[in-house]
C-alpha positions as CSV (number, residue, x, y, z in Angstrom):
1,M,-8.8,16.6,-11.5
2,A,-8.6,15.2,-7.8
3,E,-11.2,16.7,-5.9
4,K,-10.1,15.5,-2.6
5,E,-7.2,16.2,-0.1
6,Y,-4.4,13.6,0.3
7,A,-2.2,12.9,3.0
8,Y,1.4,13.8,2.1
9,Y,4.3,11.8,3.5
10,T,7.4,13.5,2.9
11,G,9.9,11.3,4.6
12,C,13.3,12.1,6.0
13,S,15.1,13.1,2.6
14,L,12.6,15.7,1.6
15,E,13.6,17.5,4.9
16,G,17.2,17.5,4.3
17,T,19.0,16.6,1.2
18,A,16.1,16.8,-1.1
19,V,14.2,19.6,0.1
20,E,14.0,21.1,-3.3
21,Y,11.8,18.0,-4.3
22,D,9.5,18.8,-1.5
23,M,9.6,22.5,-2.3
24,S,8.6,21.9,-6.2
25,M,6.2,19.1,-5.5
26,R,4.2,21.3,-3.0
27,Q,4.1,24.3,-5.5
28,V,3.1,21.8,-8.6
29,F,0.3,20.3,-6.3
30,K,-0.9,23.8,-5.4
31,A,-0.9,24.9,-9.0
32,L,-3.1,21.9,-9.9
33,G,-5.4,22.5,-7.1
34,V,-4.3,19.1,-5.2
35,G,-4.9,19.6,-1.6
36,I,-2.2,17.9,0.7
37,I,-1.8,17.5,4.5
38,E,1.3,16.3,6.2
39,P,0.3,14.1,9.0
40,E,1.5,15.3,12.5
41,D,4.0,13.6,14.3
42,W,5.0,11.4,11.4
43,S,8.4,9.2,12.0
44,C,11.0,7.6,9.8
45,C,9.4,4.7,7.7
46,G,12.5,2.6,8.3
47,S,13.7,3.0,4.9
48,T,16.0,0.4,3.4
49,P,18.0,-0.7,6.5
50,A,15.0,-1.7,8.7
51,H,13.6,-4.5,6.6
52,T,17.0,-6.2,6.4
53,V,17.3,-6.6,10.2
54,D,13.7,-7.4,11.1
55,R,10.6,-7.7,8.8
56,V,8.1,-7.3,11.5
57,F,10.0,-4.3,13.0
58,A,10.4,-2.6,9.8
59,A,6.6,-3.1,9.0
60,A,5.8,-1.7,12.5
61,L,7.7,1.5,11.7
62,A,6.0,2.0,8.4
63,A,2.7,1.0,9.9
64,R,2.7,3.6,12.6
65,N,2.6,6.4,9.8
66,L,-0.2,4.6,8.2
67,T,-2.2,4.5,11.5
68,I,-1.7,8.4,12.1
69,I,-2.8,8.8,8.2
70,E,-5.8,6.3,8.6
71,K,-7.2,8.6,11.6
72,M,-7.0,11.5,9.1
73,G,-9.6,9.9,6.9
74,T,-8.1,10.9,3.6
75,G,-7.7,7.2,2.4
76,I,-4.7,8.0,0.3
77,V,-1.2,8.8,1.2
78,T,0.9,10.4,-1.7
79,V,4.7,9.8,-1.1
80,P,7.3,11.5,-3.5
81,C,10.4,9.1,-2.1
82,P,10.2,5.9,-3.8
83,S,11.9,4.3,-1.0
84,C,9.2,5.5,1.6
85,L,6.6,4.5,-0.8
86,S,7.9,1.0,-1.2
87,V,8.2,0.6,2.6
88,L,4.8,1.9,3.2
89,K,3.3,-0.3,0.5
90,R,5.0,-3.4,1.7
91,A,3.5,-2.8,5.1
92,H,0.1,-2.3,3.9
93,L,0.1,-5.1,1.7
94,G,1.6,-7.4,4.0
95,M,-0.8,-6.6,6.9
96,T,-3.8,-6.6,4.7
97,Q,-3.1,-10.0,2.9
98,D,-1.7,-11.7,5.7
99,E,-4.0,-11.6,9.0
100,S,-1.0,-13.6,11.2
101,F,1.6,-10.9,10.1
102,R,-0.8,-8.0,10.8
103,N,-1.4,-9.3,14.1
104,E,2.5,-9.5,14.9
105,V,3.1,-6.0,13.7
106,N,0.0,-4.6,15.5
107,E,1.3,-6.0,18.8
108,L,4.2,-3.5,18.3
109,L,2.1,-0.5,17.7
110,D,0.3,1.8,20.3
111,E,-2.6,1.6,18.1
112,P,-3.5,-1.1,15.5
113,Y,-3.5,-0.4,11.7
114,E,-6.8,-1.5,10.0
115,G,-5.5,-1.3,6.4
116,G,-7.6,1.7,5.4
117,V,-4.8,3.6,3.5
118,V,-3.8,3.3,0.1
119,P,0.0,4.6,-0.5
120,K,0.4,6.1,-4.1
121,S,3.4,8.0,-5.6
122,T,3.0,11.4,-6.6
123,L,3.6,10.4,-10.0
124,Q,0.6,8.1,-9.8
125,V,-1.5,10.7,-8.1
126,M,-0.9,13.3,-11.1
127,L,-1.2,10.7,-13.9
128,E,-4.1,8.8,-12.7
129,D,-6.2,11.2,-10.4
130,V,-5.2,14.5,-11.7
131,G,-5.0,13.6,-15.5
132,L,-2.8,14.6,-18.3
133,D,-5.4,17.1,-19.7
134,A,-5.3,19.0,-16.2
135,I,-1.6,18.8,-16.1
136,A,-1.2,20.3,-19.5
137,S,-4.0,23.1,-19.0
138,K,-1.6,24.9,-16.2
139,V,1.2,25.5,-18.9
140,T,2.0,29.0,-19.2
141,H,6.0,28.7,-20.4
142,A,8.0,26.6,-22.6
143,L,11.4,25.3,-22.4
144,P,12.5,25.3,-26.2
145,G,15.7,23.3,-26.7
146,L,15.4,21.0,-23.6
147,V,15.4,17.4,-24.1
148,V,15.0,15.2,-21.0
149,A,16.0,11.9,-20.3
150,P,13.4,10.4,-17.6
151,Y,15.2,8.3,-15.0
152,Y,12.9,6.2,-13.0
153,G,15.8,4.2,-10.8
154,C,15.2,0.7,-9.4
155,I,12.3,0.6,-7.2
156,L,9.6,3.3,-8.3
157,T,8.0,0.7,-10.3
158,R,9.5,-2.5,-9.2
159,P,8.7,-5.3,-7.8
160,P,5.6,-5.0,-9.9
161,E,3.6,-6.9,-7.0
162,I,4.2,-4.1,-4.7
163,A,4.5,-1.1,-6.7
164,Q,1.3,-1.9,-8.5
165,F,1.9,1.0,-11.0
166,D,3.3,1.6,-14.5
167,D,5.2,-0.7,-16.5
168,P,8.1,-2.5,-14.4
169,E,10.4,-3.1,-17.3
170,N,9.3,0.1,-19.5
171,P,7.8,2.7,-17.2
172,V,6.2,5.8,-19.0
173,S,4.5,7.7,-16.3
174,M,7.0,10.4,-16.0
175,D,7.4,10.5,-20.0
176,K,3.7,11.2,-20.1
177,I,3.5,14.1,-17.8
178,L,6.8,15.7,-19.1
179,E,5.3,15.6,-22.5
180,A,1.9,16.9,-21.3
181,V,3.7,20.1,-20.2
182,G,5.4,20.4,-23.6
183,V,8.7,19.1,-23.0
184,K,10.8,16.8,-25.4
185,V,11.5,13.4,-24.0
186,A,14.4,11.3,-25.1
187,D,14.1,7.6,-25.7
188,Y,16.1,6.7,-23.0
189,A,17.2,2.9,-22.6
190,F,18.6,3.4,-19.1
191,K,15.5,4.7,-17.3
192,L,15.7,1.7,-14.9
193,E,19.6,0.9,-14.6
194,C,20.8,1.1,-11.0
195,C,22.9,4.3,-10.0
196,G,24.4,2.7,-7.1
197,A,21.7,3.7,-4.6
198,A,23.2,3.9,-1.1
199,F,26.3,2.2,-1.7
200,G,28.2,5.6,-2.4
201,V,30.4,5.5,0.7
202,P,31.2,1.7,1.2
203,K,31.5,1.0,-2.6
204,R,32.5,4.5,-4.2
205,D,34.1,2.9,-7.3
206,M,31.2,0.9,-8.3
207,V,28.7,3.8,-7.8
208,N,31.0,5.9,-10.1
209,R,30.8,3.2,-12.8
210,L,27.1,2.9,-12.5
211,T,26.5,6.6,-12.4
212,Y,28.9,7.0,-15.5
213,R,26.8,4.7,-17.6
214,V,23.6,6.4,-16.6
215,L,25.1,9.8,-17.5
216,S,26.6,8.6,-20.8
217,M,23.6,6.8,-22.1
218,A,21.3,10.1,-21.5
219,L,23.9,11.9,-23.7
220,E,23.8,9.2,-26.1
221,A,20.0,9.6,-26.5
222,G,20.4,13.1,-27.3
223,A,19.2,14.6,-23.7
224,N,20.6,17.5,-22.2
225,C,18.8,17.1,-18.6
226,I,17.9,14.2,-16.8
227,A,14.6,14.0,-14.7
228,V,14.2,12.1,-11.6
229,A,11.6,11.1,-8.9
230,C,14.1,9.9,-6.3
231,P,16.3,11.6,-3.8
232,L,18.8,8.9,-3.9
233,C,19.2,9.0,-7.5
234,Q,19.1,12.8,-7.9
235,Q,22.2,12.6,-5.2
236,N,24.1,10.2,-7.2
237,L,23.8,11.7,-10.5
238,D,24.0,15.4,-9.3
239,L,26.1,15.5,-6.3
240,R,28.5,12.8,-7.4
241,Q,28.9,14.2,-11.0
242,G,32.0,15.9,-10.2
243,Q,33.6,12.9,-8.4
244,V,32.6,10.8,-11.7
245,N,34.3,13.2,-13.9
246,S,37.6,13.1,-11.8
247,T,37.6,9.3,-11.5
248,M,36.3,8.2,-14.9
249,G,38.0,11.0,-17.0
250,S,34.5,12.4,-18.4
251,S,33.5,15.8,-18.5
252,F,29.6,15.5,-17.7
253,N,27.8,18.8,-16.9
254,L,24.4,17.5,-17.1
255,P,21.7,19.1,-14.8
256,I,19.5,16.6,-12.7
257,L,16.1,18.0,-12.1
258,Y,13.3,16.7,-10.3
259,F,10.4,16.1,-12.6
260,S,8.3,18.6,-10.4
261,Q,11.0,21.2,-10.9
262,I,10.6,20.7,-14.8
263,V,6.8,20.9,-14.5
264,G,7.0,23.9,-12.1
265,L,9.3,25.6,-14.6
266,T,6.3,25.3,-17.3
267,Y,4.0,26.6,-14.8
268,G,5.6,29.7,-14.5
269,L,7.0,29.2,-11.0
270,S,10.3,31.1,-9.9
271,P,13.5,29.2,-9.6
272,K,13.4,30.1,-6.0
273,E,10.2,28.4,-5.3
274,L,11.4,25.3,-7.0
275,G,14.6,25.3,-5.1
276,M,16.7,25.4,-8.4
277,D,19.6,27.1,-6.2
278,K,19.9,23.7,-4.3
279,L,21.3,21.8,-7.3
280,V,24.9,21.0,-7.5
281,V,25.1,21.1,-11.4
282,S,23.5,24.4,-12.5
283,A,20.2,24.5,-14.3
284,D,20.7,28.2,-15.0
285,D,20.6,27.7,-18.9
286,I,17.5,25.9,-18.7
287,V,15.9,28.5,-16.7
288,R,17.4,31.3,-19.0
289,S,15.8,29.5,-21.9
290,R,12.3,29.6,-20.7
291,I,9.8,31.8,-22.6
292,T,6.1,32.2,-22.4
293,I,3.8,30.2,-24.6
294,E,3.0,33.4,-26.5
295,E,6.7,34.0,-27.4
296,L,6.8,30.4,-28.3
297,A,3.9,30.8,-30.7
298,Q,5.5,34.1,-32.3
299,R,8.8,32.4,-32.4
300,E,7.3,29.4,-34.5
301,A,5.3,31.8,-36.5
302,N,8.1,33.9,-37.6
303,A,10.0,30.9,-38.3
304,K,7.3,29.5,-40.6
305,A,7.1,32.8,-42.4
306,A,10.7,32.8,-42.8
307,E,10.8,29.4,-44.4
308,A,7.7,30.4,-46.6
309,E,9.6,33.5,-47.7
310,A,12.8,31.3,-48.5
311,K,10.8,28.8,-50.4
312,A,9.3,31.5,-52.4
313,A,12.5,33.2,-52.9
314,E,13.9,29.9,-54.1
315,K,11.0,29.3,-56.4
316,L,11.3,32.7,-58.0
317,K,15.2,32.4,-58.4
318,K,14.4,28.9,-60.2
319,A,11.7,30.8,-62.6
320,K,14.2,33.4,-63.5
321,A,16.7,30.9,-64.2
322,K,14.4,28.9,-66.4
323,E,13.5,32.2,-68.2
324,E,17.3,33.0,-68.9
325,D,17.6,29.4,-70.2
326,T,14.5,30.0,-72.6
327,K,16.0,33.2,-73.9
328,T,19.3,31.9,-74.4
329,E,18.0,28.9,-76.6
330,E,15.8,31.4,-78.5
331,T,19.1,33.3,-79.6
């Protein structure tokens, strides 16, 4: 398990539309004993729009935050939002690999960034630094009947030269974490398919079609829930699900949970602590299905006992039938 504190960069979405991601992530880290410190006076990283306008300016927006974090002395910043993560990584890698670019960016900053911060996703910290054994050790509850389709979205593990984590074509980090807490994971082929990202307003029809495909394939894979690690993916799949139903003639009612909310449920955390009430598509059935590990063990023991009893009864029935057949042949 991690023994050091991490800088924790929430980004703008986790203070607004994705506040439940922030709530659940903080609770899960607390349960795992992972210390996080939010940088003081952090600012917007520039997200997607900035780099389309000016690469140097975009890097400066991100590098300002990296400079603040560098002064904290933690060495690693963990970032829940894939868009923020990608921007911070691009700035860090660009400035540490290209001296000329670093000088250009630093000219726009009050204080220069020296390249001393490693940005990591929360998934990466949990998988590589905390470890699956430690993650599994905190489980107190089970979610029987839950089958999750892990949905990574477009940029969490791509491009590989920026993400530098997991498989860019078949990521499994979220799968492994969910399996470690006892959740059944579906074999989901659409885990990287685009949901439409930020085109929900200018190209709503396109986003509806893309989201429809992601939701449809989850159901075909046998899932009754989708796990995400991206605020924008969660918004498209959850908030727009009713819109998809009305335009595509579908009837989806598929809960879209952050992976941290699912982990938190298995840790016995309350729905309120995990921000479950913030979801548009209700996950109440999932919450109601939650039982303790002890209850699950008793349920499984009862099922095995019932199965053994049924087999014994069937064996006795066959023996009696054979005995009757023997008597009939003798007479």
